[in-house]
All heavy atoms as TSV, in Angstrom:
chain	resi	resn	atom	element	x	y	z
A	1	MET	N	N	25.435	10.070	39.304
A	1	MET	CA	C	24.525	8.967	39.346
A	1	MET	C	C	23.221	9.368	38.644
A	1	MET	O	O	22.738	10.458	38.828
A	1	MET	CB	C	24.261	8.554	40.812
A	1	MET	CG	C	23.258	7.502	40.996
A	1	MET	SD	S	23.732	5.920	40.250
A	1	MET	CE	C	24.727	5.230	41.532
A	2	TYR	N	N	22.708	8.469	37.861
A	2	TYR	CA	C	21.446	8.713	37.181
A	2	TYR	C	C	20.279	8.416	38.103
A	2	TYR	O	O	20.407	7.474	38.896
A	2	TYR	CB	C	21.358	7.904	35.885
A	2	TYR	CG	C	22.401	8.198	34.920
A	2	TYR	CD1	C	23.575	7.489	34.801
A	2	TYR	CD2	C	22.236	9.281	34.067
A	2	TYR	CE1	C	24.533	7.798	33.874
A	2	TYR	CE2	C	23.181	9.615	33.129
A	2	TYR	CZ	C	24.338	8.863	33.061
A	2	TYR	OH	O	25.284	9.149	32.147
A	3	ARG	N	N	19.222	9.082	37.950
A	3	ARG	CA	C	18.051	8.798	38.718
A	3	ARG	C	C	16.882	8.566	37.702
A	3	ARG	O	O	16.843	9.190	36.681
A	3	ARG	CB	C	17.673	9.911	39.646
A	3	ARG	CG	C	18.829	10.252	40.578
A	3	ARG	CD	C	18.390	11.056	41.706
A	3	ARG	NE	N	17.806	10.072	42.653
A	3	ARG	CZ	C	17.128	10.415	43.716
A	3	ARG	NH1	N	16.930	11.658	44.003
A	3	ARG	NH2	N	16.666	9.486	44.484
A	4	LEU	N	N	15.988	7.699	38.065
A	4	LEU	CA	C	14.908	7.381	37.212
A	4	LEU	C	C	13.823	8.416	37.360
A	4	LEU	O	O	13.291	8.683	38.442
A	4	LEU	CB	C	14.322	5.977	37.570
A	4	LEU	CG	C	13.149	5.502	36.744
A	4	LEU	CD1	C	13.554	5.359	35.264
A	4	LEU	CD2	C	12.630	4.230	37.258
A	5	ASP	N	N	13.492	9.098	36.253
A	5	ASP	CA	C	12.438	10.125	36.247
A	5	ASP	C	C	11.189	9.446	35.756
A	5	ASP	O	O	10.989	9.228	34.580
A	5	ASP	CB	C	12.868	11.253	35.353
A	5	ASP	CG	C	11.837	12.372	35.349
A	5	ASP	OD1	O	10.893	12.337	36.176
A	5	ASP	OD2	O	11.946	13.275	34.510
A	6	ARG	N	N	10.333	9.073	36.709
A	6	ARG	CA	C	9.115	8.326	36.369
A	6	ARG	C	C	8.097	9.186	35.620
A	6	ARG	O	O	7.140	8.681	35.069
A	6	ARG	CB	C	8.486	7.743	37.641
A	6	ARG	CG	C	9.372	6.711	38.233
A	6	ARG	CD	C	8.767	6.092	39.444
A	6	ARG	NE	N	9.700	5.270	40.189
A	6	ARG	CZ	C	9.918	3.975	39.894
A	6	ARG	NH1	N	9.301	3.408	38.966
A	6	ARG	NH2	N	10.794	3.302	40.613
A	7	THR	N	N	8.265	10.484	35.669
A	7	THR	CA	C	7.312	11.347	34.961
A	7	THR	C	C	7.615	11.443	33.447
A	7	THR	O	O	6.815	11.953	32.703
A	7	THR	CB	C	7.287	12.769	35.519
A	7	THR	OG1	O	8.626	13.328	35.361
A	7	THR	CG2	C	6.965	12.752	37.022
A	8	SER	N	N	8.732	10.939	33.017
A	8	SER	CA	C	9.151	11.097	31.632
A	8	SER	C	C	8.678	9.967	30.755
A	8	SER	O	O	8.875	9.983	29.544
A	8	SER	CB	C	10.646	11.220	31.514
A	8	SER	OG	O	11.248	10.015	31.944
A	9	PHE	N	N	8.021	8.923	31.315
A	9	PHE	CA	C	7.548	7.830	30.512
A	9	PHE	C	C	6.159	8.068	29.952
A	9	PHE	O	O	5.271	8.585	30.689
A	9	PHE	CB	C	7.505	6.503	31.343
A	9	PHE	CG	C	8.883	6.069	31.756
A	9	PHE	CD1	C	9.337	6.291	33.011
A	9	PHE	CD2	C	9.688	5.452	30.808
A	9	PHE	CE1	C	10.619	5.887	33.358
A	9	PHE	CE2	C	10.962	5.004	31.157
A	9	PHE	CZ	C	11.413	5.247	32.425
A	10	SER	N	N	5.995	7.765	28.716
A	10	SER	CA	C	4.676	7.861	28.105
A	10	SER	C	C	4.684	7.063	26.838
A	10	SER	O	O	5.756	6.676	26.332
A	10	SER	CB	C	4.326	9.309	27.766
A	10	SER	OG	O	5.218	9.818	26.846
A	11	ILE	N	N	3.549	6.763	26.293
A	11	ILE	CA	C	3.448	6.059	25.047
A	11	ILE	C	C	3.811	7.043	23.903
A	11	ILE	O	O	3.304	8.143	23.840
A	11	ILE	CB	C	2.016	5.493	24.787
A	11	ILE	CG1	C	1.671	4.460	25.889
A	11	ILE	CG2	C	1.902	4.909	23.465
A	11	ILE	CD1	C	0.268	3.997	25.858
A	12	LYS	N	N	4.749	6.584	23.051
A	12	LYS	CA	C	5.242	7.465	22.037
A	12	LYS	C	C	5.085	6.839	20.641
A	12	LYS	O	O	4.960	5.605	20.511
A	12	LYS	CB	C	6.746	7.754	22.258
A	12	LYS	CG	C	7.038	8.523	23.495
A	12	LYS	CD	C	8.491	8.823	23.613
A	12	LYS	CE	C	8.706	9.641	24.859
A	12	LYS	NZ	N	10.116	10.019	24.999
A	13	THR	N	N	5.134	7.674	19.646
A	13	THR	CA	C	5.084	7.190	18.274
A	13	THR	C	C	6.518	6.784	17.864
A	13	THR	O	O	7.477	7.098	18.534
A	13	THR	CB	C	4.565	8.270	17.360
A	13	THR	OG1	O	5.503	9.397	17.366
A	13	THR	CG2	C	3.196	8.791	17.739
A	14	PHE	N	N	6.618	6.135	16.733
A	14	PHE	CA	C	7.922	5.737	16.219
A	14	PHE	C	C	8.775	7.002	15.901
A	14	PHE	O	O	9.999	7.001	16.086
A	14	PHE	CB	C	7.796	4.841	14.970
A	14	PHE	CG	C	7.355	3.453	15.317
A	14	PHE	CD1	C	6.098	3.024	14.952
A	14	PHE	CD2	C	8.216	2.590	15.989
A	14	PHE	CE1	C	5.703	1.708	15.264
A	14	PHE	CE2	C	7.818	1.333	16.303
A	14	PHE	CZ	C	6.580	0.850	15.926
A	15	ARG	N	N	8.102	8.052	15.405
A	15	ARG	CA	C	8.849	9.293	15.076
A	15	ARG	C	C	9.449	9.876	16.382
A	15	ARG	O	O	10.596	10.301	16.412
A	15	ARG	CB	C	7.910	10.273	14.447
A	15	ARG	CG	C	8.589	11.637	14.238
A	15	ARG	CD	C	7.727	12.529	13.484
A	15	ARG	NE	N	7.960	12.219	12.039
A	15	ARG	CZ	C	7.314	12.777	11.048
A	15	ARG	NH1	N	6.414	13.638	11.269
A	15	ARG	NH2	N	7.634	12.435	9.839
A	16	GLU	N	N	8.661	9.850	17.446
A	16	GLU	CA	C	9.200	10.375	18.732
A	16	GLU	C	C	10.303	9.496	19.246
A	16	GLU	O	O	11.276	10.012	19.810
A	16	GLU	CB	C	8.043	10.466	19.737
A	16	GLU	CG	C	7.027	11.520	19.434
A	16	GLU	CD	C	5.808	11.437	20.276
A	16	GLU	OE1	O	5.515	10.372	20.826
A	16	GLU	OE2	O	5.130	12.477	20.442
A	17	ALA	N	N	10.202	8.216	19.039
A	17	ALA	CA	C	11.281	7.322	19.472
A	17	ALA	C	C	12.532	7.553	18.683
A	17	ALA	O	O	13.641	7.483	19.212
A	17	ALA	CB	C	10.812	5.885	19.330
A	18	ASP	N	N	12.428	7.888	17.357
A	18	ASP	CA	C	13.608	8.217	16.584
A	18	ASP	C	C	14.273	9.488	17.139
A	18	ASP	O	O	15.503	9.629	17.060
A	18	ASP	CB	C	13.220	8.401	15.149
A	18	ASP	CG	C	12.953	7.091	14.444
A	18	ASP	OD1	O	13.400	6.049	14.988
A	18	ASP	OD2	O	12.313	7.091	13.371
A	19	GLN	N	N	13.512	10.413	17.616
A	19	GLN	CA	C	14.092	11.619	18.160
A	19	GLN	C	C	14.882	11.325	19.432
A	19	GLN	O	O	15.930	11.943	19.694
A	19	GLN	CB	C	13.014	12.618	18.532
A	19	GLN	CG	C	12.328	13.233	17.265
A	19	GLN	CD	C	11.133	14.083	17.675
A	19	GLN	OE1	O	10.674	14.093	18.786
A	19	GLN	NE2	N	10.627	14.775	16.647
A	20	ASN	N	N	14.464	10.314	20.178
A	20	ASN	CA	C	15.254	9.847	21.332
A	20	ASN	C	C	16.583	9.314	20.894
A	20	ASN	O	O	17.619	9.529	21.526
A	20	ASN	CB	C	14.435	8.830	22.116
A	20	ASN	CG	C	15.132	8.482	23.448
A	20	ASN	OD1	O	15.828	9.299	24.012
A	20	ASN	ND2	N	14.911	7.262	23.905
A	21	ARG	N	N	16.596	8.568	19.787
A	21	ARG	CA	C	17.846	8.036	19.249
A	21	ARG	C	C	18.776	9.174	18.870
A	21	ARG	O	O	19.944	9.122	19.160
A	21	ARG	CB	C	17.529	7.168	18.043
A	21	ARG	CG	C	18.734	6.492	17.457
A	21	ARG	CD	C	18.308	5.540	16.364
A	21	ARG	NE	N	19.437	4.881	15.811
A	21	ARG	CZ	C	20.143	5.265	14.748
A	21	ARG	NH1	N	19.791	6.397	14.135
A	21	ARG	NH2	N	21.182	4.618	14.333
A	22	GLU	N	N	18.206	10.177	18.187
A	22	GLU	CA	C	19.012	11.355	17.792
A	22	GLU	C	C	19.609	12.027	19.039
A	22	GLU	O	O	20.768	12.515	19.010
A	22	GLU	CB	C	18.179	12.346	17.001
A	22	GLU	CG	C	17.749	11.821	15.651
A	22	GLU	CD	C	16.779	12.749	14.972
A	22	GLU	OE1	O	16.486	13.805	15.469
A	22	GLU	OE2	O	16.246	12.331	13.895
A	23	TYR	N	N	18.872	12.079	20.113
A	23	TYR	CA	C	19.376	12.715	21.358
A	23	TYR	C	C	20.594	11.971	21.851
A	23	TYR	O	O	21.604	12.569	22.156
A	23	TYR	CB	C	18.273	12.680	22.423
A	23	TYR	CG	C	18.777	12.993	23.789
A	23	TYR	CD1	C	18.999	14.312	24.162
A	23	TYR	CD2	C	19.023	11.952	24.733
A	23	TYR	CE1	C	19.436	14.605	25.450
A	23	TYR	CE2	C	19.493	12.244	25.987
A	23	TYR	CZ	C	19.693	13.577	26.356
A	23	TYR	OH	O	20.161	13.867	27.607
A	24	TRP	N	N	20.519	10.614	21.861
A	24	TRP	CA	C	21.672	9.837	22.355
A	24	TRP	C	C	22.850	9.846	21.413
A	24	TRP	O	O	24.006	9.779	21.819
A	24	TRP	CB	C	21.236	8.381	22.716
A	24	TRP	CG	C	20.509	8.390	23.982
A	24	TRP	CD1	C	19.174	8.247	24.161
A	24	TRP	CD2	C	21.104	8.580	25.300
A	24	TRP	NE1	N	18.883	8.348	25.531
A	24	TRP	CE2	C	20.031	8.532	26.231
A	24	TRP	CE3	C	22.360	8.760	25.755
A	24	TRP	CZ2	C	20.282	8.649	27.591
A	24	TRP	CZ3	C	22.596	8.904	27.116
A	24	TRP	CH2	C	21.539	8.875	28.038
A	25	LEU	N	N	22.564	9.973	20.122
A	25	LEU	CA	C	23.666	10.076	19.146
A	25	LEU	C	C	24.454	11.353	19.276
A	25	LEU	O	O	25.610	11.489	18.865
A	25	LEU	CB	C	23.194	9.863	17.731
A	25	LEU	CG	C	22.760	8.424	17.385
A	25	LEU	CD1	C	22.212	8.365	16.000
A	25	LEU	CD2	C	23.895	7.472	17.585
A	26	LYS	N	N	23.830	12.409	19.823
A	26	LYS	CA	C	24.517	13.680	20.014
A	26	LYS	C	C	25.422	13.637	21.240
A	26	LYS	O	O	26.316	14.472	21.366
A	26	LYS	CB	C	23.468	14.812	20.211
A	26	LYS	CG	C	22.725	15.152	18.937
A	26	LYS	CD	C	21.689	16.234	19.204
A	26	LYS	CE	C	20.862	16.449	17.956
A	26	LYS	NZ	N	19.767	17.425	18.242
A	27	LYS	N	N	25.146	12.726	22.156
A	27	LYS	CA	C	25.966	12.607	23.366
A	27	LYS	C	C	27.270	11.929	23.063
A	27	LYS	O	O	27.371	11.086	22.145
A	27	LYS	CB	C	25.230	11.762	24.411
A	27	LYS	CG	C	23.950	12.374	24.856
A	27	LYS	CD	C	24.195	13.578	25.662
A	27	LYS	CE	C	22.891	14.193	26.157
A	27	LYS	NZ	N	23.124	15.382	26.929
A	28	PRO	N	N	28.333	12.292	23.794
A	28	PRO	CA	C	29.629	11.670	23.540
A	28	PRO	C	C	29.561	10.152	23.951
A	28	PRO	O	O	28.774	9.782	24.805
A	28	PRO	CB	C	30.588	12.419	24.433
A	28	PRO	CG	C	29.754	13.128	25.394
A	28	PRO	CD	C	28.385	13.316	24.781
A	29	PRO	N	N	30.423	9.361	23.297
A	29	PRO	CA	C	30.390	7.887	23.576
A	29	PRO	C	C	30.592	7.556	25.089
A	29	PRO	O	O	30.003	6.693	25.575
A	29	PRO	CB	C	31.539	7.325	22.753
A	29	PRO	CG	C	31.695	8.287	21.666
A	29	PRO	CD	C	31.350	9.644	22.240
A	30	SER	N	N	31.441	8.371	25.749
A	30	SER	CA	C	31.639	8.063	27.175
A	30	SER	C	C	30.350	8.202	27.974
A	30	SER	O	O	30.078	7.375	28.855
A	30	SER	CB	C	32.742	9.001	27.743
A	30	SER	OG	O	32.350	10.317	27.610
A	31	GLU	N	N	29.519	9.204	27.675
A	31	GLU	CA	C	28.275	9.327	28.398
A	31	GLU	C	C	27.311	8.258	28.044
A	31	GLU	O	O	26.585	7.779	28.867
A	31	GLU	CB	C	27.717	10.728	28.081
A	31	GLU	CG	C	26.484	11.028	28.995
A	31	GLU	CD	C	26.037	12.445	28.888
A	31	GLU	OE1	O	26.797	13.298	28.440
A	31	GLU	OE2	O	24.911	12.706	29.254
A	32	ARG	N	N	27.332	7.798	26.769
A	32	ARG	CA	C	26.465	6.702	26.370
A	32	ARG	C	C	26.874	5.410	27.111
A	32	ARG	O	O	26.013	4.646	27.545
A	32	ARG	CB	C	26.504	6.483	24.852
A	32	ARG	CG	C	25.742	7.583	24.130
A	32	ARG	CD	C	25.677	7.233	22.690
A	32	ARG	NE	N	26.683	8.027	21.986
A	32	ARG	CZ	C	27.174	7.799	20.789
A	32	ARG	NH1	N	26.737	6.765	20.118
A	32	ARG	NH2	N	28.066	8.586	20.281
A	33	PHE	N	N	28.149	5.163	27.239
A	33	PHE	CA	C	28.620	3.986	27.936
A	33	PHE	C	C	28.244	4.049	29.417
A	33	PHE	O	O	27.829	3.041	30.000
A	33	PHE	CB	C	30.152	3.836	27.786
A	33	PHE	CG	C	30.539	3.256	26.470
A	33	PHE	CD1	C	31.473	3.913	25.697
A	33	PHE	CD2	C	30.040	2.093	26.014
A	33	PHE	CE1	C	31.846	3.419	24.480
A	33	PHE	CE2	C	30.436	1.582	24.778
A	33	PHE	CZ	C	31.342	2.247	24.021
A	34	ARG	N	N	28.364	5.238	30.003
A	34	ARG	CA	C	27.988	5.357	31.405
A	34	ARG	C	C	26.481	5.068	31.589
A	34	ARG	O	O	26.093	4.418	32.567
A	34	ARG	CB	C	28.340	6.727	31.917
A	34	ARG	CG	C	29.767	6.842	32.417
A	34	ARG	CD	C	29.953	8.162	33.146
A	34	ARG	NE	N	29.573	9.188	32.148
A	34	ARG	CZ	C	30.346	10.210	31.825
A	34	ARG	NH1	N	31.423	10.426	32.396
A	34	ARG	NH2	N	29.968	11.080	30.941
A	35	ALA	N	N	25.642	5.567	30.710
A	35	ALA	CA	C	24.229	5.365	30.810
A	35	ALA	C	C	23.912	3.925	30.568
A	35	ALA	O	O	23.068	3.330	31.292
A	35	ALA	CB	C	23.480	6.226	29.748
A	36	ALA	N	N	24.619	3.259	29.635
A	36	ALA	CA	C	24.383	1.817	29.405
A	36	ALA	C	C	24.780	0.993	30.587
A	36	ALA	O	O	24.116	0.052	30.990
A	36	ALA	CB	C	25.131	1.393	28.126
A	37	TRP	N	N	25.967	1.375	31.175
A	37	TRP	CA	C	26.421	0.642	32.377
A	37	TRP	C	C	25.409	0.793	33.530
A	37	TRP	O	O	25.109	-0.154	34.208
A	37	TRP	CB	C	27.762	1.174	32.768
A	37	TRP	CG	C	28.295	0.560	34.073
A	37	TRP	CD1	C	28.570	1.222	35.225
A	37	TRP	CD2	C	28.582	-0.820	34.315
A	37	TRP	NE1	N	29.008	0.312	36.156
A	37	TRP	CE2	C	29.026	-0.945	35.626
A	37	TRP	CE3	C	28.547	-1.930	33.504
A	37	TRP	CZ2	C	29.400	-2.150	36.198
A	37	TRP	CZ3	C	28.877	-3.158	34.096
A	37	TRP	CH2	C	29.320	-3.267	35.411
A	38	TYR	N	N	24.877	1.966	33.666
A	38	TYR	CA	C	23.858	2.175	34.703
A	38	TYR	C	C	22.632	1.300	34.476
A	38	TYR	O	O	22.127	0.684	35.399
A	38	TYR	CB	C	23.449	3.694	34.773
A	38	TYR	CG	C	22.309	3.895	35.705
A	38	TYR	CD1	C	22.497	3.878	37.070
A	38	TYR	CD2	C	21.013	4.079	35.179
A	38	TYR	CE1	C	21.451	4.090	37.898
A	38	TYR	CE2	C	19.978	4.257	36.043
A	38	TYR	CZ	C	20.169	4.273	37.413
A	38	TYR	OH	O	19.118	4.418	38.255
A	39	LEU	N	N	22.175	1.231	33.208
A	39	LEU	CA	C	21.004	0.420	32.915
A	39	LEU	C	C	21.298	-1.091	33.159
A	39	LEU	O	O	20.447	-1.792	33.669
A	39	LEU	CB	C	20.549	0.638	31.479
A	39	LEU	CG	C	19.990	2.040	31.223
A	39	LEU	CD1	C	19.690	2.210	29.729
A	39	LEU	CD2	C	18.729	2.262	32.045
A	40	ILE	N	N	22.501	-1.513	32.766
A	40	ILE	CA	C	22.850	-2.917	33.005
A	40	ILE	C	C	22.895	-3.220	34.463
A	40	ILE	O	O	22.368	-4.276	34.931
A	40	ILE	CB	C	24.210	-3.212	32.320
A	40	ILE	CG1	C	24.071	-3.212	30.826
A	40	ILE	CG2	C	24.771	-4.579	32.803
A	40	ILE	CD1	C	25.376	-3.206	30.081
A	41	CYS	N	N	23.476	-2.324	35.263
A	41	CYS	CA	C	23.561	-2.518	36.721
A	41	CYS	C	C	22.161	-2.536	37.343
A	41	CYS	O	O	21.893	-3.347	38.227
A	41	CYS	CB	C	24.413	-1.443	37.371
A	41	CYS	SG	S	26.165	-1.663	36.944
A	42	SER	N	N	21.284	-1.663	36.820
A	42	SER	CA	C	19.938	-1.660	37.351
A	42	SER	C	C	19.200	-2.926	37.016
A	42	SER	O	O	18.450	-3.441	37.859
A	42	SER	CB	C	19.176	-0.458	36.778
A	42	SER	OG	O	19.764	0.730	37.205
A	43	ALA	N	N	19.384	-3.421	35.834
A	43	ALA	CA	C	18.686	-4.657	35.403
A	43	ALA	C	C	19.131	-5.872	36.151
A	43	ALA	O	O	18.324	-6.727	36.515
A	43	ALA	CB	C	18.915	-4.907	33.899
A	44	TYR	N	N	20.438	-5.928	36.508
A	44	TYR	CA	C	20.973	-7.134	37.189
A	44	TYR	C	C	21.208	-6.883	38.673
A	44	TYR	O	O	21.820	-7.711	39.357
A	44	TYR	CB	C	22.278	-7.580	36.540
A	44	TYR	CG	C	22.028	-8.143	35.176
A	44	TYR	CD1	C	22.298	-7.399	34.033
A	44	TYR	CD2	C	21.534	-9.442	35.006
A	44	TYR	CE1	C	22.055	-7.913	32.743
A	44	TYR	CE2	C	21.271	-9.948	33.783
A	44	TYR	CZ	C	21.540	-9.212	32.652
A	44	TYR	OH	O	21.299	-9.709	31.424
A	45	ASN	N	N	20.765	-5.742	39.160
A	45	ASN	CA	C	20.861	-5.405	40.604
A	45	ASN	C	C	22.326	-5.456	41.083
A	45	ASN	O	O	22.653	-6.112	42.056
A	45	ASN	CB	C	19.976	-6.340	41.453
A	45	ASN	CG	C	19.734	-5.754	42.821
A	45	ASN	OD1	O	19.861	-4.573	42.995
A	45	ASN	ND2	N	19.370	-6.592	43.757
A	46	ILE	N	N	23.193	-4.790	40.322
A	46	ILE	CA	C	24.589	-4.705	40.627
A	46	ILE	C	C	24.921	-3.307	41.107
A	46	ILE	O	O	24.419	-2.313	40.568
A	46	ILE	CB	C	25.438	-5.012	39.368
A	46	ILE	CG1	C	25.151	-6.440	38.863
A	46	ILE	CG2	C	26.897	-4.824	39.583
A	46	ILE	CD1	C	25.758	-6.749	37.532
A	47	ASP	N	N	25.800	-3.193	42.070
A	47	ASP	CA	C	26.269	-1.923	42.520
A	47	ASP	C	C	27.228	-1.360	41.430
A	47	ASP	O	O	28.261	-1.968	41.177
A	47	ASP	CB	C	27.013	-2.051	43.831
A	47	ASP	CG	C	27.507	-0.733	44.361
A	47	ASP	OD1	O	27.132	0.317	43.821
A	47	ASP	OD2	O	28.332	-0.750	45.359
A	48	PRO	N	N	26.914	-0.237	40.795
A	48	PRO	CA	C	27.780	0.277	39.706
A	48	PRO	C	C	29.180	0.686	40.158
A	48	PRO	O	O	30.094	0.645	39.412
A	48	PRO	CB	C	27.025	1.429	39.156
A	48	PRO	CG	C	25.794	1.653	39.949
A	48	PRO	CD	C	25.703	0.580	40.969
A	49	GLU	N	N	29.285	1.059	41.435
A	49	GLU	CA	C	30.567	1.454	41.953
A	49	GLU	C	C	31.428	0.279	42.398
A	49	GLU	O	O	32.664	0.414	42.528
A	49	GLU	CB	C	30.359	2.423	43.107
A	49	GLU	CG	C	29.574	3.677	42.764
A	49	GLU	CD	C	30.263	4.498	41.697
A	49	GLU	OE1	O	31.495	4.581	41.694
A	49	GLU	OE2	O	29.539	5.079	40.880
A	50	ASN	N	N	30.848	-0.840	42.633
A	50	ASN	CA	C	31.529	-1.992	43.134
A	50	ASN	C	C	31.005	-3.292	42.471
A	50	ASN	O	O	30.375	-4.107	43.103
A	50	ASN	CB	C	31.391	-2.127	44.654
A	50	ASN	CG	C	32.279	-3.132	45.270
A	50	ASN	OD1	O	33.203	-3.598	44.616
A	50	ASN	ND2	N	31.977	-3.570	46.479
A	51	PRO	N	N	31.286	-3.423	41.136
A	51	PRO	CA	C	30.764	-4.591	40.459
A	51	PRO	C	C	31.450	-5.890	40.934
A	51	PRO	O	O	32.600	-5.858	41.376
A	51	PRO	CB	C	31.113	-4.315	38.959
A	51	PRO	CG	C	32.247	-3.368	39.019
A	51	PRO	CD	C	32.096	-2.606	40.308
A	52	PRO	N	N	30.766	-7.025	40.850
A	52	PRO	CA	C	31.353	-8.277	41.260
A	52	PRO	C	C	32.489	-8.679	40.310
A	52	PRO	O	O	32.485	-8.294	39.120
A	52	PRO	CB	C	30.207	-9.270	41.188
A	52	PRO	CG	C	29.235	-8.675	40.233
A	52	PRO	CD	C	29.402	-7.194	40.357
A	53	LYS	N	N	33.429	-9.397	40.825
A	53	LYS	CA	C	34.552	-9.867	40.010
A	53	LYS	C	C	34.152	-11.051	39.191
A	53	LYS	O	O	33.303	-11.878	39.622
A	53	LYS	CB	C	35.778	-10.166	40.867
A	53	LYS	CG	C	36.310	-8.930	41.527
A	53	LYS	CD	C	37.592	-9.211	42.247
A	53	LYS	CE	C	38.130	-7.944	42.811
A	53	LYS	NZ	N	39.475	-8.048	43.311
A	54	MET	N	N	34.760	-11.206	38.058
A	54	MET	CA	C	34.480	-12.345	37.174
A	54	MET	C	C	35.022	-13.646	37.833
A	54	MET	O	O	36.187	-13.669	38.340
A	54	MET	CB	C	35.101	-12.128	35.828
A	54	MET	CG	C	34.763	-13.230	34.835
A	54	MET	SD	S	35.308	-12.891	33.148
A	54	MET	CE	C	37.062	-13.024	33.333
A	55	ASP	N	N	34.224	-14.683	37.800
A	55	ASP	CA	C	34.645	-15.971	38.306
A	55	ASP	C	C	35.510	-16.618	37.218
A	55	ASP	O	O	35.040	-17.137	36.219
A	55	ASP	CB	C	33.442	-16.839	38.615
A	55	ASP	CG	C	33.843	-18.165	39.262
A	55	ASP	OD1	O	35.037	-18.371	39.535
A	55	ASP	OD2	O	32.923	-18.990	39.483
A	56	ARG	N	N	36.842	-16.590	37.458
A	56	ARG	CA	C	37.733	-17.107	36.442
A	56	ARG	C	C	37.809	-18.626	36.397
A	56	ARG	O	O	38.419	-19.189	35.509
A	56	ARG	CB	C	39.153	-16.539	36.692
A	56	ARG	CG	C	39.153	-15.041	36.550
A	56	ARG	CD	C	40.584	-14.488	36.628
A	56	ARG	NE	N	40.537	-13.030	36.532
A	56	ARG	CZ	C	40.680	-12.368	35.365
A	56	ARG	NH1	N	40.842	-13.027	34.220
A	56	ARG	NH2	N	40.656	-11.095	35.357
A	57	GLN	N	N	37.167	-19.284	37.346
A	57	GLN	CA	C	37.148	-20.749	37.273
A	57	GLN	C	C	36.151	-21.255	36.229
A	57	GLN	O	O	36.221	-22.384	35.823
A	57	GLN	CB	C	36.727	-21.291	38.635
A	57	GLN	CG	C	37.751	-21.028	39.682
A	57	GLN	CD	C	37.321	-21.516	41.052
A	57	GLN	OE1	O	36.177	-21.923	41.223
A	57	GLN	NE2	N	38.214	-21.503	42.009
A	58	LYS	N	N	35.282	-20.327	35.695
A	58	LYS	CA	C	34.305	-20.747	34.705
A	58	LYS	C	C	34.956	-20.729	33.303
A	58	LYS	O	O	34.370	-21.271	32.391
A	58	LYS	CB	C	33.139	-19.809	34.698
A	58	LYS	CG	C	32.411	-19.747	36.022
A	58	LYS	CD	C	31.611	-21.007	36.238
A	58	LYS	CE	C	30.860	-20.883	37.543
A	58	LYS	NZ	N	30.237	-22.117	37.898
A	59	PHE	N	N	36.073	-20.069	33.156
A	59	PHE	CA	C	36.733	-19.929	31.879
A	59	PHE	C	C	38.135	-20.498	31.920
A	59	PHE	O	O	38.773	-20.512	32.931
A	59	PHE	CB	C	36.799	-18.465	31.456
A	59	PHE	CG	C	35.470	-17.797	31.422
A	59	PHE	CD1	C	34.996	-17.051	32.524
A	59	PHE	CD2	C	34.634	-17.900	30.313
A	59	PHE	CE1	C	33.772	-16.452	32.494
A	59	PHE	CE2	C	33.406	-17.331	30.284
A	59	PHE	CZ	C	32.988	-16.572	31.402
A	60	SER	N	N	38.605	-20.984	30.791
A	60	SER	CA	C	39.966	-21.466	30.708
A	60	SER	C	C	40.522	-21.103	29.345
A	60	SER	O	O	39.772	-20.896	28.379
A	60	SER	CB	C	40.063	-22.952	30.942
A	60	SER	OG	O	39.356	-23.627	29.925
A	61	MET	N	N	41.817	-20.990	29.256
A	61	MET	CA	C	42.479	-20.644	28.000
A	61	MET	C	C	43.501	-21.727	27.678
A	61	MET	O	O	44.169	-22.259	28.584
A	61	MET	CB	C	43.197	-19.300	28.074
A	61	MET	CG	C	42.224	-18.168	28.132
A	61	MET	SD	S	43.037	-16.571	28.262
A	61	MET	CE	C	44.073	-16.534	26.850
A	62	ARG	N	N	43.648	-22.045	26.464
A	62	ARG	CA	C	44.670	-22.960	26.039
A	62	ARG	C	C	45.504	-22.292	24.982
A	62	ARG	O	O	45.012	-21.547	24.177
A	62	ARG	CB	C	44.055	-24.227	25.446
A	62	ARG	CG	C	43.502	-25.148	26.454
A	62	ARG	CD	C	43.076	-26.456	25.767
A	62	ARG	NE	N	41.625	-26.485	25.939
A	62	ARG	CZ	C	40.832	-27.220	25.227
A	62	ARG	NH1	N	41.308	-27.998	24.262
A	62	ARG	NH2	N	39.533	-27.237	25.443
A	63	LYS	N	N	46.770	-22.618	24.994
A	63	LYS	CA	C	47.656	-22.090	23.948
A	63	LYS	C	C	47.580	-23.026	22.727
A	63	LYS	O	O	47.567	-24.230	22.830
A	63	LYS	CB	C	49.088	-22.027	24.454
A	63	LYS	CG	C	49.282	-20.955	25.482
A	63	LYS	CD	C	50.753	-20.838	25.824
A	63	LYS	CE	C	50.955	-19.722	26.817
A	63	LYS	NZ	N	52.347	-19.534	27.172
A	64	HIS	N	N	47.460	-22.420	21.601
A	64	HIS	CA	C	47.437	-23.182	20.361
A	64	HIS	C	C	48.808	-23.045	19.644
A	64	HIS	O	O	49.398	-22.006	19.633
A	64	HIS	CB	C	46.340	-22.629	19.438
A	64	HIS	CG	C	44.971	-22.806	20.000
A	64	HIS	ND1	N	44.296	-23.975	19.961
A	64	HIS	CD2	C	44.130	-21.937	20.620
A	64	HIS	CE1	C	43.135	-23.851	20.545
A	64	HIS	NE2	N	43.012	-22.613	20.971
A	65	GLY	N	N	49.263	-24.079	19.147
A	65	GLY	CA	C	50.463	-24.034	18.301
A	65	GLY	C	C	51.656	-24.623	18.865
A	65	GLY	O	O	52.167	-25.171	19.655
């Protein structure tokens, strides 16, 4: 589980922000997806271990042909 390190935030230059991008590009895709999933869950207040199920009544499929 990721924890928010509040001491790591500061105003940065664009060059420093590019270095952050390089850091994440060095990480394997699975770790990037886990970090993205954590951020999405934090933004929408979702439990990452028990996400809500999709409401299938909102979507429908039709066969073409």
